[in-house]
N, C-alpha and C positions, 0 to 999 in steps of 0.2 A: 312536062320532060317523061321520057318515056322509059319506065321502070324494067330490067331487066328479069324475065322471068326465073325462079329459083325449084330446083327441080329434089327431087328425095332420088336420093343413089341406090334405094330400095324398090323393086319391082314392083309396080301395081297388080294389086289381087286383079284377077277376073271377077269381072259382075256378073251377078247371075242374069240370065234370061229375062227379059220384062216380062215372058208369058211362062214363065215358073215360079212357081212361089217356091222359096229359101224354107228346108227343112234340116234339121240336126238328127241324125242317125241316132239312136239310144247306145250303139255298141261303142260307138267314135267317143264319146262324152264318159262314158265308163273308163275306155281305157286313158283318158286324158286326166280322170280321177288318181287312177292308180299308178301312171307317171310320175303326177306330182307327189303322191306320196314318197315312191321310190328316191324320188331325188331329194326329198325332204329328208330323208333317212339317211341317206349318203352322207348329206351334206355335214349331221350330226351325229356322224355312228362314232365319233369318241365319246364325244359327252355322254352319249346312250350309256354305252358300256360300261363307261364311271359310274355312271347313276344307280347301274345292276349291281356292280362292284359293292358299292356302297351299302344297299339295302342288304344284298346276300350279308355283309361283315354285322349290319345292325342287328341283322335275324339272328345270326350265328351267336352275337353276345348275350344278347337278351334269351336265348334260346340255351346257353350253357352256365349253370349254376356255379361252376369253379370261377367264372370270370365276373360274375356278381360283386359288386361293388359292396364290401364288408365294415360294420363300424368299427373303430379304433376299439382298440383293449384297454380295459378300465386299467388302475393302479392293481388294484384289489385282484383281478383276472391276470397279469404279469406278476404280481407278486406269487402265486399258487403257482402257476406255472415253472416260476424259479425254483419254490420248495421243491416241488415234486421231481423237478432235473436233478437238482442235488440229491435227492431220498434215490434216485433212481442209479446214479452214477456220483459218488460222490468224491470231491475234489481231492486232486493230490498235495500233500503240504508242502512247504515251499521245501522243508529238510528232508523230506522224503528224496524230492527231485536232487538235489544236492548230494546225497547218500548214493543215489543211482549212479550220478556221474563221477566221482569220485573213485567208488569202491574200485573198478578194475584196476585199478594203480595202485593200490593198498597193499602193504606187503608185511608178511608177519619175520620178525628180525629175532636170529637168536644165537647168543654165544657160547659158542662149545669149547669144554675143556677137558683134559686127558684123566685118563682114569685118577683115581685116587686124590684127584684136586676135591674144592669144596663146588657143592652144586647139585643139581636135582640129576639123578641118574635118567639117561637115555637108555635105555636096553636095546633099543629095537635099534637102534645106530652104535652102540655100545662105546658112548660117549657120555657126557655129564654136560648139563645144561648150567650156564653159570648165571647165565640173563637171558631173560626176553622181554624184546620193546618192536616196536612197530618201525614201517617204512613207507617212504612214499617213492615211485617210480616217475621222475623228473625227466628222461631219455630214453626211446623207445629200443634203446639198445642195451639193455638192461641196468643204467645208473640209476642209482637207489639215494636217496639223502634220508639219514638217520640220526641219531644223537650219539654222539663218542662215547657214552656214557654203559650205552648199551651193548657196545661191541669191544671197549677200552680191556685189553689182557685176555683177550679170548683168542685161543688155539687155532679156530676154526669157525667161520662163521656158515651158517643157512639161513637161505631165505623161502618161503613157501607164498607163491604167489594166489591170485584171487582164483584160479582154476583147479586148485591144490596142487599143481606140480612143484617140487622141489628144487633146488638147487644151491650150491656151494658159492661163495661169494666171496672177493679181497675187497681189501680195502682202497681207493685209489689216493685218497687224499684227507686231512683231518683239519679240523680248524678249533683249537683247543679253545682259544678264548669266548668263542660262541657254542661249546659242546656238539659241534656236527663232524658229521664221518659223512664219508661220499662212498658207496660201494656200489660195485660193478658183478653180477649174476653170470655165470659160467655160462649157463645155459639158460633160454628164455622160451615162453610161448610162444609160438607163431603169431598170436593177435593182441601180443602185448602193447598197452595201451599207456602213455607217458600223461601224467595230470599237468592241466592246464594251471599254471602261476598266474597273479596278477597282484600289481604293484599295492604297497599299503598307503600310498600316499592320500587316497581319498577316504580311508578306513578310520570311521569315526566311533566313539562309544555309542554302545546303542544299538551299532549293526548286527543282525544274527549272524551266527556262526554254528557249525557243528563242528565236534572233535572224532576224529574215527582212528580206530586203532584195536588193537589186543590188550585190554587191561585185564592183568593177573591171566594172561596167556589165553582171554576169553574174546573169541569173534571171528571175523570182524565186526566191533559193535561201533554204534552210533551214539553219539550226547548231545542235545543242541543246547543251546545259550546264547548268551549276547557277550559282546567286546565291554569290558569293564574298564578299561583304560589303557592307556597308550604311554610308551616310554618307562616303563617299571624298571625299576631294578631287585633282582635276586639272588641272595645269597647263599651258597650250598649248605646243607646241613651240619659239614665238617668245618665249614667257615672258611676254608682253603679259593675259593675262586667264587666271583662276583662278578653277575651276567647283568647286562644295563639291553637300555633298548630295545625290551620286552614288550609284548601284546598281553594284555591282563584279559582273561576271560573266565566264563563261569558256567561252561557246557563241564560236565562232571568227567573229571581224568582221573585215572588211578595208574599206580605203578604197571607197567605195560603198555600203555599210552604214548610214551617216551620215543622220538621220534616219526609218530604218524602225525596226520596233515590237520590241520586250523582250517577248515573249508568254510567261503562263503556261501549263502542262498544261490549263488549263480554257477556254483559247483568249482570254483577257482580257490587254488591254492594260496595263503596269504602268509602263513605260517607253520613253524614245525613245533607241536607240543613236547614243551622241555622238562618244565617242572611243575611240581603242586608244592604249594603254601603247606607246611605241616610245624604243627604249634607241638606237637605232641610224639611220639615215638610209632605211635602206630598207621603212619604210611597211610592214612585214608583220606579220600576229598572234601576237604570242606567247605568249598567255593570258590577259593581262589587258583586257578591252572596261569600258567603262562607257556609263552611261545614265542622261539626267534621268528624273526620276521623273514619272509621269502626273502628279502635281497639279500640280505648275510646269508641264507643259506644258499642262494645260487652263485654269490661270489665262491664257498667253498666248493662249488662243483665246477668253479671256472667259466660259469655263463656272466655274459654281459649283464649290467645292471638294468631293470627297468626306466 
């Protein structure tokens, strides 16, 4: 059977003449090699750029001492660094932070009498000081919590704010069964801050607290201690009043601290300093103080319970 001839579709190259020897020009060979190199570079251009960037990054890394891998610190080195840091900048105590948080809200409270009444003569204002105590701002409109016995019977009440400014104050409400009084200052500083109050529900014996106020009129003063007990009872020295549900604490408190805040380490008020235990007549602190829980105090101010 006769086969059908197959033909390539590409044109046949012209055959050289029989009498002319085949020769390759040197210039043509050089051009062909260059074109092959260019074509290869074009095909692998992205890979070449990536390789070049990797080489540059590695050279930069190894040539920069700041990026060189350092050995881990030993425990001795860490301990030395921490000691040096504490020496350079000592840590602020928790009591100091709590004091800084509450002090803008603490006030000095003075009950004034008219001339001729028993008390301490205040020549500057022409009146007589019946008693000196402390208070704490609970609303930034000038509402202040203090003890009733600080202002009870006073003809006039004067409060001194943290910035030194003074104002007359009036009694808004009283809660005799808890020895509490709510005052309102007639004039207040522009930047008056109210204290943060916190429930005593999670308060436990051993919790750290500070008492801030004006003991014997000196202050503002701060003392630190712990909660010694909860739900305590205290009978007034004259035996006429029994206070209950009190917080017992051992932060130093003296006459003049009455009405001041009892504050936790997070700067929140949990009680109003009310009394100190005095087995003798010297009226000095022997290690047992009592504060009315802030829930009772807030109720006296007409605020909702926590």
